[in-house]
N, C-alpha and C positions, 0 to 999 in steps of 0.2 A: 309772802306770795304763795299761791297754791302750787303744790307739787303735782303738776299735770301728768296724766297718763298718755304716753307718747308711743308712736310707731317709729322704730329706728331702721328696720329693714323689711323688705318684701321680696318675694320671688314666686314665680309660677312656671309651670310647664307650658309649652304651646298647647292649644286645645286640638285634640285629634278627632277626626271624623269617626263615626260609629263603624266598627269593624275594620278600620284601616290602620294607620301607622302606629298608634299606641295601643292597639287592641290586645296585644300579647302581655301587656303590663297590667297587673292587678291594681286595685285602689290602694293597697298597701305599698306596692312598688312605686306608683306615681306620687303618693304622699311622701314617701321616703326620699325620692329624688328631689322633690321641691324643697323639703326640709333641709336636706344636706346642702343643696344649692344656696339656700338662705344662710345657713350656719357658716358655710365656706366664705360667703361674702362678708360676714361680720368679723371673721377671724377671732371670735371669742371661743372659749372653752365651752363646749355644749353641756358640760356638767353643771354650769351655773344656771341653766334653764330649769325652773322649778316644776313647770307643768306644761303639758300639751293638751289643747282643746281643739278637736278636729271634727268637722262636719262630714257626714256621709249619709246617703239615703238608701242605696241598695246594698245593705250590709250582709245579707245571707251569703254564707260561704267565704266570707273574708277572714274568718277566725275571730277569736276573742278580742274584744276591745281594740279595734283597729288603731286608735290613737296611741295606745301603749306600744303596739308593734312598731309604729312609725317613730315614736320617741326613742326607743332603745336601738332601733336600726340606724337612727341618725346620730347616735353617740351620746344621747342624754343619759344621765346617771340612773342607776337602778333605784335610787332614792327619790327620783322625781315621780310626779303623779300624772295621770292621763285620763281623759274623758272623751268618749265619742258621742257626738250629739246628732240628733235627727230632727230637723224642723223643715223637712222637705226642701224646696228650693231656697229657703232662707238659711239653711244650715251653716254655710260658710260665713255669712254675715253675723249670725247668732253666735258662732264660735268666738268671733272678735269681741262681740258685746259681752259675752261671759268672761272673757279674759279681762276686759275693762272692769267688770264687777269684782272679780277676784283680786285684782290689783287695788281697787278702791277700798276693799275690805281688809287690806294688808295680809291676805292669806298667802300671797306669793310675791316674789320680787321680779321675776322674768317669766314671760309666758310665750310659748309658740302657739299661734292660733291660725286656723285655716280650714281648708276643706279639700276633699279628694273624691273622685268618682270614676269608676270604669263601667260605663253603661254597656260596653261591649261584652263584659264578663258577667252580666246579670244572669243568675241561674233560672232554670225551669223547675217547677215543683210537681211532684206526683203525690197527691193526697190519698190517704187511706191505705197505703201499702205497708206502713210500719207494723200493723197488727194483722195484716193479711186481707186481701181483696177476695171475697167469696165468689163473685160472679160479675161478668160484664166488662166492658171497656172502661179504662180510666183516662181522663183527660189531663194532659199536661197544662199546668198553670204558669203563665209567663210572669216571673218575679219582677221583671222590669216594668211591665204594664201594671201589675197589681199594686206594687209598692211605690211606683214613681209616677205613673201617668194616668191613673184612674182616680176620680173623686171617691173617697171612701163612703160618702153618704148616698150619692145618687148612682154610683157605679158607672158614671159617664166619663168619657175622656176629658182631659183638661181642655182640649180644643172646643168642646161643647160649651164650657163655661166662658170661653173667649167669644163664642158666637152670642151667648147671652149678653155679654158686655157690649158687643158691637151693635146689637139691636137696641139695647136700653139707652145707649149714649150716641146713637146715630153715627157710627163710624163706617164709612163706605168701603167697599172692596177696593176702589181705586186709591183711596187714601192709604189703605193698608199696604197695597203693592208699592206705592210711592215711598212709603216709610221703609219697607224692606229694601228697596233699591238704594235708598239713602244709607242704610246701615252698611251695605256692602261697599259702597263708594267710600264712606268714611273709614271703615275698618281697613281698607287697603293702605291707609296712611300709617298704620301701626308699624309696618315694615320700614317706613321712611323716617320714623321718629327715634332718634338715638336715645331719647329719654325713656320712651316706652320699652325699647329693646333691652335696656340694662336690667329690666326686671323679668325678662323671659329667658329661660334656659333653652339651649339648643339640645334637641333630644330625638334620637332615631331618625336623623337626617331632616327633621323638621326644624326650620328656622322661623316659621311663622304659623299662625293658626291655620289649620288645614282646610277648613270649610269655606274660608273667605273666597268669593269669586273675584278674580282679577278683572274680569270684564262683565259685570252684571248687565243683564238685558231686561229692561222694563217690559218689553213686549212678551218675552218668555214668561215673566211673572204673571202677566195679565191672562195668559192662556192656560194656566194651571187650573185644574178642577178643584172644587171645594173638597176638603179632606174629612170633614166631620158631619156636615149636613148637606143634603141634596141640593138645596138652594142657598147654601151658606156663603159666607165671604172669607172664611178662614181657610188658607191653603198651606201646603207644605212650604211654599215659598215665602209666606209672610208669617211663619212660625219659627221658633227656635228649633234647632236640630239636636238629635241624640248625639252625645259626645263623650270623650274621655279627657280628664285633666285634673290637675291639682294646683293649689295656690296657698301660700303661707305668708304670715306676717310675724314680726317679733315686737312684743309690747312690754313696756316697763314704765316706771315713773321717771320724771326728769332727773331726779337726784341719782337714781341708779344709772341712767345713761351717762351722766357726768362722771360717776365713779368708774364706769367701764370705758370712759373716753369714746363714747359713741355719740354721733350727731343725730338728734331727732329730725324726722322729716315731716311729721304731721301729728296731730292729736285729735282725739274724739271729743267733740265739744257738746254733743247731745245725742239723744236717741229716743225713739218711740216705737212701741209695738201695739198693734190693734187687731181686732177681730171683725169679721164681716160675713155676710151670707155666703156660704161655700159655693153657691151657684153663680156668683159673680166675683169669685176670689180674685180675678185679675185686676179688679178696681181697688183692691185694698191699699196700694201705694198712695192713692189719693187721700185716704183717711189717715194713713201713717205720716205722710209728709205734712198734711194740715195740722195734725196733732203735734208734731215736732216743732213746726213753726210757732205754734201757740205757746208751747213750753219755753221756747227760746225768745219769745216776744219779738219775732221777726216776721217778715212777709217775703213773698217770692222774689221781689226785687233785691232783697238783701243777699240772696244766694247767687254766687257767680256761675256755678256749674251744677248739673244734675246727672247722675248715673241711675237711670230707671231700667231695671231689667226688662229686656225684650223677650219675655216668654212668648208673647204673641203681639203682633203689631196692633191688633184691635184694642187690647187692654192698655198697652202703653200709650197709644194715642188718646184714649178716653181719659186717662189720668192727666196727660199733658194739656189737653183741651179744657178740662174742667177746672184745673188749677191755673189756667192761663199762663203757662210757662212758655216763654219764647223758645221756639224750636232750636235756635242756634245755641242755646245753653245746654241742650240735652244730648248725651251720648256722642260727644264730639269725635270719638274714635270708633264709632259704630257700636253695635251691641250684639246680643246673643243670637239674633236672627242671622247675622253674618258669621260670628265667631263660633257659635255653638254654645250649648248649655249643659255641661256636666253638672248634674243637679247639686251635689254636695259642695262643689268648689266655686260656683259662679259668684256667690255673695262675696267671697274674698277677692275674686278677680275684679269685681266692681270697685272694691275699696282700693286695690292696687291701681286700677285705671284712674280713679279720682285723684289719688295722691300724686300720681305722675302728671296728670293734666294740670292740677293746681300749680305744680312746680314749673312745668314747661311754659304755661301761658301767664305766669306771674299773677295768678288769682289767689284769693284768700280763703274762700269758704265754699264748700260743696255739700250736696246731700246725695247719699246713696240709698236707694229704696228698691224693694222687691215685693211682688205678690207671692203668696205661699199657698200651696194646695191645702184644701180644708177650710179656707176662708180666713187667712191670716195675712198680715202685712208688717214689714219692718222698715224703719228709716233711721239712718245714722248721719249725723252732721260731722264732717271732717274739715278741720282747719289746718292750713299750711303753717308749719312751724316758722 
């Protein structure tokens, strides 16, 4: 029998609003808190964890190799290894995929994989001063915008790419607002789910994700002005918000889990990564999910649940509509429009959501997928153990 690669434990922080409750914590702080919370849950000696693979997008000013800092701060051995990875919004999901690869190649036995982001602490840059500015004013460059929110090819905001998707795939403003309203309504159920709550740490008086609106108002969403184009349909209300947070998972082979007397909760049964035109990057999950289903010899009806990152309602709806996914299967506890989108950690949060949902609703198989700035997409198939 195949020695499958399994997830045994998961933990995340609440997602904090930009500049609010978690803003005084760095990405290293948040990642360490999530990692310590996970390790404390396992009751294993952290010295047995061979490697940390952690996603992060806005890395300037965080210090050398953020993953190594988190590993040692969390009690992992000096003999362990660590790698920080940046695949923009997909970083947290890619970290888990890389952990899978490392285990499959027998490079390691136990891996801590996840993501962390403090968008509140993104620095500003002042170019040209290192060797002296001879004359004139110098403009501050926003590191958050430059490294996280602007397309590197067109220099346009990610929201403009969402507008491109909305136009190309005929996603209306009303449908986007309805989807955003749905996201908040469903995300409110996280606080009521004991299954979801066991994977969320209580931190800085936050017991739930900070941005979720307890009483979302569709009329208020309808009244918001377009955020990126004068006559556009993408608004602040139907887009994900800037946020802070961290999420971690622990992966190993079944044989190692048995040796450590740990009970697996899920395993990764497939994955796919794709590229697409950067100008419609938000549509990449369509291609990634389709590719994954083909690899697995499956169809949409074979999948019980989907977690598709809500970078923008426009792109998420385009993917759902074009793949003909029943809406009741998608983001059943809301998504990033309501919860927030700390870039480096959201991919891991989606995996945590999926595993929790499969367990709670007694489902078998789910797909997690994300669009990624620059025209990339990732999809992972998660199966309940």
